[in-house]
C-alpha positions in Angstrom: 0.0 0.0 0.0 1.3 3.4 -1.0 0.3 5.0 2.3 0.7 8.6 1.5 -0.4 9.0 -2.1 -3.7 10.0 -3.8 -4.4 8.4 -7.2 -7.1 8.4 -9.8 -9.0 5.9 -12.0 -10.8 7.4 -14.9 -13.5 5.4 -16.6 -14.2 7.5 -19.7 -13.7 5.6 -22.9 -12.3 8.7 -24.5 -8.6 9.4 -23.6 -7.7 12.8 -22.2 -11.3 13.6 -21.5 -12.9 16.3 -19.4 -13.7 13.5 -16.9 -9.9 13.0 -16.6 -9.4 16.7 -16.0 -12.1 16.7 -13.2 -10.5 13.6 -11.7 -7.0 15.2 -11.6 -8.4 18.4 -10.2 -10.0 16.4 -7.4 -6.9 14.4 -6.8 -4.7 17.5 -6.5 -7.1 19.3 -4.3 -7.2 16.3 -1.9 -3.5 16.2 -1.8 -3.4 19.8 -0.8 -6.0 19.3 1.9 -4.3 16.3 3.4 -0.9 18.1 3.4 -2.5 21.0 5.3 -4.1 18.7 7.8 -1.1 16.5 8.4 2.1 18.6 7.6 4.3 15.9 9.0 3.2 13.3 6.4 4.4 13.6 2.8 1.2 13.3 0.9 1.8 13.2 -2.9 -0.1 13.1 -6.1 0.0 9.5 -7.2 -0.6 7.1 -10.1 -3.4 7.9 -12.6 -5.0 5.2 -14.7 -6.9 6.6 -17.7 -8.8 3.4 -18.6 -9.3 4.5 -22.2 -5.6 3.8 -22.8 -6.2 0.2 -21.9 -9.5 -0.4 -23.5 -8.1 -2.7 -26.2 -6.5 -4.9 -23.5 -9.5 -5.4 -21.2 -10.8 -8.4 -23.0 -8.4 -11.1 -24.2 -4.9 -12.3 -23.5 -3.7 -8.9 -22.2 -6.3 -8.7 -19.4 -3.7 -9.7 -16.8 -1.8 -6.6 -17.6 -4.9 -4.5 -17.0 -5.4 -6.3 -13.6 -1.8 -5.4 -12.6 -2.4 -1.7 -13.5 -5.7 -1.7 -11.5 -3.9 -3.2 -8.5 -1.2 -0.6 -8.8 -3.7 2.2 -8.6 -5.8 0.6 -5.9 -2.7 0.2 -3.7 -2.7 3.9 -3.0 -4.3 5.3 0.2 -6.9 7.4 -1.6 -8.2 6.9 -5.1 -10.5 9.2 -7.0 -12.8 7.1 -9.2 -14.3 9.2 -11.9 -16.8 8.4 -14.7 -19.1 10.2 -17.1 -22.8 9.1 -17.1 -23.7 6.4 -19.6 -27.1 4.8 -19.7 -27.9 6.4 -16.3 -24.9 4.9 -14.6 -21.1 4.6 -14.9 -19.4 3.4 -18.1 -19.1 -0.2 -19.2 -15.4 0.4 -19.5 -15.0 1.4 -15.9 -17.0 -1.7 -14.8 -15.0 -4.0 -17.0 -11.7 -2.6 -15.7 -12.8 -2.9 -12.1 -14.0 -6.5 -12.7 -10.3 -7.3 -13.2 -9.4 -6.1 -9.7 -7.4 -8.8 -7.8 -9.2 -10.1 -4.7 -9.2 -7.8 -1.7 -7.0 -5.2 -3.4 -9.4 -2.3 -2.6 -10.0 -3.2 1.1 -7.4 -0.7 2.4 -8.3 2.0 0.0 -10.4 5.1 0.5 -12.3 5.7 -2.7 -13.9 9.0 -3.7 -16.8 8.7 -6.2 -16.7 11.3 -8.9 -19.4 11.5 -11.6 -20.0 13.9 -14.5 -23.7 14.2 -15.2 -25.9 16.0 -17.7 -27.6 18.3 -15.2 -27.9 18.8 -11.4 -31.2 16.8 -11.6 -29.0 13.7 -12.0 -27.0 14.3 -8.8 -28.0 11.0 -7.2 -26.4 8.9 -9.9 -23.1 8.7 -8.1 -24.6 7.5 -4.9 -27.2 5.2 -6.5 -24.7 3.4 -8.8 -21.0 4.3 -8.5 -20.7 4.2 -4.7 -22.3 0.7 -4.3 -19.8 -0.6 -6.9 -16.9 0.7 -4.9 -18.4 -0.7 -1.7 -18.8 -4.1 -3.3 -15.1 -4.0 -4.1 -14.3 -3.5 -0.4 -13.2 0.2 -0.6 -14.1 2.7 2.1 -16.3 5.5 1.0 -16.5 7.9 4.0 -17.3 11.1 2.1 -20.0 12.5 -0.1 -19.6 12.1 -3.9 -18.3 14.8 -6.2 -20.9 15.4 -8.9 -20.0 17.8 -11.7 -22.8 18.8 -14.2 -22.3 20.0 -17.7 -23.0 23.6 -16.6 -20.2 23.3 -14.1 -17.8 22.2 -16.8 -18.9 25.2 -19.0 -18.5 27.6 -16.1 -15.1 26.7 -14.7 -14.3 23.1 -15.8 -15.7 21.9 -12.4 -13.2 23.8 -10.3 -16.0 25.4 -8.2 -17.6 22.0 -7.4 -14.3 20.5 -6.3 -13.5 23.4 -4.1 -16.9 23.4 -2.5 -16.5 19.6 -1.9 -13.1 20.1 -0.3 -14.5 22.6 2.1 -17.7 20.7 2.9 -18.2 18.8 6.2 -19.2 15.7 4.4 -16.6 16.0 1.7 -13.0 17.1 2.2 -13.3 17.5 5.9 -14.7 14.0 6.3 -11.8 12.7 4.3 -9.3 14.5 6.4 -10.8 13.1 9.5 -10.9 9.6 8.2 -7.5 9.4 6.4 -5.2 11.8 8.2 -6.0 10.1 11.5 -5.2 6.7 9.9 -8.6 5.3 10.8 -11.0 5.3 7.9 -14.4 3.8 8.6 -15.1 0.3 7.3 -16.2 -0.1 3.7 -19.3 1.9 2.8 -19.7 3.6 6.2 -19.7 7.3 6.9 -22.7 8.8 8.6 -22.0 12.4 7.7 -21.7 11.5 4.0 -24.6 9.2 3.9 -22.3 6.4 2.9 -23.7 3.0 1.9 -23.0 -0.3 3.4 -23.1 -3.3 1.1 -26.6 -4.2 2.2 -28.1 -0.7 2.5 -29.9 1.4 -0.1 -30.4 5.2 -0.4 -33.8 6.3 0.8 -34.5 8.3 -2.3 -34.1 7.0 -5.8 -34.1 9.2 -8.9 -34.3 8.4 -12.5 -31.2 9.5 -14.5 -30.8 9.8 -18.2 -28.1 8.8 -20.7 -25.4 11.4 -21.2 -22.8 11.2 -23.9 -19.1 10.9 -23.5 -17.3 13.7 -21.6 
C-alpha cells in the first residue's frame, strides 16, 4: 500500500477527456487538503489510470496486464474514481476494468466517487450506482460524492464544485478526519456523508438519463 499517495482511476472511454481533468483536479485538491491537515506526512499526487488507454487490452490475452495496473492504482491510500454518465450509470469500460481487480485489493483504499452528469437533476447517480460498486469491491467511501454537471464544466471546468466539496463537512473535511488520522471507517460507512454499506440502499431513488461521453 502506498500509504501517502492519492491516485485516480478514470472510466471515460475517450482518452484525455474532461472527466480526466475533473479527476485530476479532485486528486490534486485532496493532496493539498491532506498536506495542510497533516504537515508531517508527505502526501503526494500518485498514479493515474486513464482506462481509455487500456480499452483494447481489457478483453483477451492482455487482461492480466490490466489487472496489474488496477492493482497498482488501488494500492494507493486514496483513489478518486471518476466516470461520465452512460445509460444512467457509470461506463461499461469502468465496470470492465474494475471487474479485473485482484481479490481484496481495494480493502485498504479510501475511494472518492466522482461523476460527470448532464444536469444537477441527476446528482444521485453517483450514490445510487457508483458508490455501491466501490463498496462491493471493499473500498471505504467515507465522504460525499463529487458530482459535476455540464453547466459546471462550461463555467469553470468543475473547479468550483471540487473546491466546495473540499470545504464541505461531508466532503473534504470528512476525508481529512478519516484518512489523516489513519482510521477510515469500514467499507461503505460514513454517517456524515450518507455512505452506503453493502446491504443498504439510499432512501430516495431518482431516474437518471443517458449522457454522452465527456
